[in-house]
N, C-alpha and C positions, 0 to 999 in steps of 0.2 A: 301713645301708642294704641290706648284702647280706641281713641277716635278713629285713628287710622285703619283699625282692623275692623270698626264697624263700617268703614266705607265699603259699599259693594263693588266686587270686581265688575268690570264690563263683561257683557256677555260674549262669549266666543263668536266669531263670524261663522255664517251657517256653511256646511261642507258643499262644496260644488259637485253636483251630481254629474258622473261620467257621461258624456253625450252617448247616446246609443250609436253604436257602429251600424245597426240594421238599416236606417234610411240612407246612409251614405252607399251601402252596397245593394241597396234596392234596385237600382236600375241595370246594375250588372246581373243580378240574380234574374230579373226578368227577361233580359235578352240572352241569358245563358242557353235555355233549351234551343233556340233558333240558330244561336252560333254553332253550338256543337253539332246540330244538324246539318248546317251549312259545311262545317269541317269534315264530317262524315262523308258527304257527298262529293267533296273535292279530294279529300285525303285518300280515300279507299282507292278510287279509279288510278289516281298517280302512282300510288304505291303497287298497287296491281301490274301498272304497266312497267316500272322498273324491276319487279321481281320476274314477270314473264319473259322480260327482254333478255334474262340470263339463262333461259330455259328453251329447250326443244320442245315446243309444245302444239301438237297437232291432233286434234280428236279423231281425225280419221286414220291415223297412224300411231296408235298408242304405244306399239313397242320401241317407237324412236324417242318417246318423250324422256325427259330427264336433264338434268344440269349441264348447261352449255357453256358457261363462263362468259368469255367475251367474243365466242365463235360467230355469233350473228353480227356483231360490229365488224369483225373483221372481214366477214363475207361481205358487208354491205359496202366497205370501203375500197376493198381490193378485188373483188370478184363478181360483183354485180353492176354491170355497165347501165341497167335500166335505173338503178338509184340515182346516178349522175346525170342521166338524160332528164330525168324528172325533177331533180333538184335545179338544173339548170333552167328548164322551162318555167318552174315555179317562180324563180327569181324575175326571168323575164316577164311573166304574167303579172306579177305583183308591181314591178318597175313601171310597165305602159299602162296597167289599168289605174293604178294610184295617181299618177301623174297627169292622165287624162281626166279622171274624175276629178281631182283638185282644180285643174283648169277651168273645166266646162262649170264646175259647181262654184267656184268664184266668181265667174262671169253672171251665173244667173243669180247668185246672192246679190251682187251689186244692181242687177236690174231690177228686180223686185222689192229692193230697199228703196228704189225711187217713188215718187208719189205720181200716180196716173190713174186713170178711170179703168176700174175693173182689176185693181191691184190685188184685192182679196182673191178674186177667181184665179188670178194669174199664179199666185202663191200655191194655191190648193192644186193646180194642174202640175206645177212645179214639183211639188212634195209628194203627189199621191202615188208614183211607182215605188216610192220606199215601203208604202204600205202593202205590197204585194210580195208574197212569199217567194222564195227562190225557185221552188217547184213549178208553181203557177207561173212565174216569169219565164222559166224554160218552156214551158208548154205554149206559151203565146209566141215565142220565138221560133219554136219549131213549126209552128203553123205559118209563121211569116216566111220562114225559109224553105218551106214545102215546094219541091220542085213542079208540082202540078197545080197548086192553089196558092202559092206564095208569091213574093217579091218578083222572083226570077221570071215567073210567067207572064206578068205584066210587062216587066222591061223587055222580054222578048217579043210581046205584040207591038212594041215602039220601036223593034229594030236593035236593041241593045242584049247582046247575049244571044244564047240559042235556048229551044225549048228543052226541058229534062234536066237543066244544069241544077245541081244541088251545092251549095257554096259550103255545107256541111261536111260534104263527102270529098271535097277537093282539097289536097294538102296545100295548096297555094292560097286559098281563101278561108279556110276553117279558123285561122286564128284571127283574122279580122272580123269574121262574123261572130265569132264568141266574144270578142272585145266589145264590139257594138251592142250585144246583148245585154253584157254586163254592166256596161255604162249606163244604160237605160235605169238600171236598179240603183247603181251607186252614186250617180251625180246627185241625186237630192240629199243625201247624207251629208255631204260636204257644203251643199246650200244651206239646209237648216242650221247647222252650227256655226257657219260663218255668218249668215244672216242675223242670228241671236245675237253674235259678239258685235255686228254693225249696228245694232241698235243701242249699245252704250257708248258709242263714239259721241263726244260733244260736238254739236253744230257750231259752238264758238270756234273751235279749232278751225274750221273750213271757212267761216266768216272773215277770220284774222288772216288766214292765208289768201283769200281773195282780195283783202285789203292791200295784202303786200305785193300782190299781183302774181300769185302763184298759179300756175295753169293746172288744169284738171289732172294730167299726168303726175305733175309734181305733187298734188295734194295726196293723190294714190300713193306715191312711193313713199313720201315723208310722214303721212298721217296714217291713212288706212291700212297700208301693209304693216308697219311696225305694231299697230294696235291689234292686228289679226295674228300676230305671231304665234301666241300660246295656242290659240284655236287651231291654227294650221297645223302645227306640230302634233298636237293630240288628235286631231282627226285624220292625219295621215298615218300615224303609228297605229290607231285602232284599225283603219282600213286595210292597211298592209298586212296587219295580223290576220283579219278576216279573209282577205284575198288570198293569201297563202293558205288559209285551210279551206278554201272553197272547194266543195265537191258536188253539191246539189246541181248546180247550174251546168258545169261542166259534164256531170254524169248523165244527166237528163238530155243535153244538147247533142254531146258526141260520144258519150261512153269513153271518153279517152282517145277517141280515134280522130281521123283517121290513121291508120299504122302507128298508134301511140304518139301522134303528133300534138295533142292537147292533154296528155296525161301529166298532172302535177303530182307531187310526192305525197299528198293526202290521199288522192284518189288511187295512187299506187299501193299505199298503206291499206285502202278500203278493200281493194281487190284482192291483195295477199291474204288479208284476214278472212273475208267473207267467202271470196270465190275460192281460194287456195287452201283456207283452213289452216294456214301457218301462222298462228296466233304469237308465236315466240319471235319469230322474224319481224313480223308487222309491230310488235311491242319495241323492238330494238329500233326500228325505222321511226317510230312514235317519239323515242327518247331523243334519237338525233335531231328529229324536227323540233322537239320542245327546246333542246339546247340551243340550237341556231336561232330561234326565235327570241330566247332570252338574251342571249348574246348582242344580236342586233338591235334589240330593243335598248338596253341600256347603254350601248354605243351612240344611238341615235340620240337618246335623251340627254347625253353627256356632251355630245358635240353641237348640239342644238341650244343647249343651255335653257331647257323648258322650265318656266316658272322664274326666270331671271328678274322679271319685272321691269327690265329696260324697254319700255314701249314707247 
């Protein structure tokens, strides 16, 4: 017993110190100020638009200001034919622009992806219009379409058309003229994204296809196009949203004319708010445009199975 008592007890294991939670939270604490700032810049305008969409708000007619409920939305859908005209034109504009930009952008990307002398210069020339701002692009094409010094004068010199013709003032040509101007700026966007994705396609796939006797067309349909699926889906979605919200080019080129032929819904919203000072109704139209874009984007991503990985 005495001997057992004399045996010293083994020392207790040291207590584990709780790991400080600060190092784990440090990254979130560091990005918190920037995140809160971005949230404020995004959330405040969105909430303001939703709020004013339920109001009659016109600074030039303060006696009419007040709560309107859903009257602005009812007026848009039932009493405003301009809303439906601009929405229809916006859909037409987006469909034509995005489709043509994708087609030409894909073609240019395939061309500049080949090996040839002066490829770097060719890529720079293809991508350069994307670096030009929308207002500057509009200014360039306004000069090109000028009836006195632009394209139409030189065409008239060789017997095509007549002098003094303005494509931007003619209802039969203004849409095509605006389409060409925006194509010049928008095609490089598709070319850049698609070319970047083309760089990741393994050359072994093409070599194996050639050994199996596949033609260039079959290689494009069964190797290139499936690999570009996600890049095409993403680029078309982004460009569709941007084209729908396009204001600068059409406003500078045509101002929505002639006779409202090129007025998109965002341009109509801008005119309603800035020119007519009807911010309540403009906010309601903005809310409708936001819901339309959100719904169409979700449906498009769902149907296209974006990110499915089946390349």
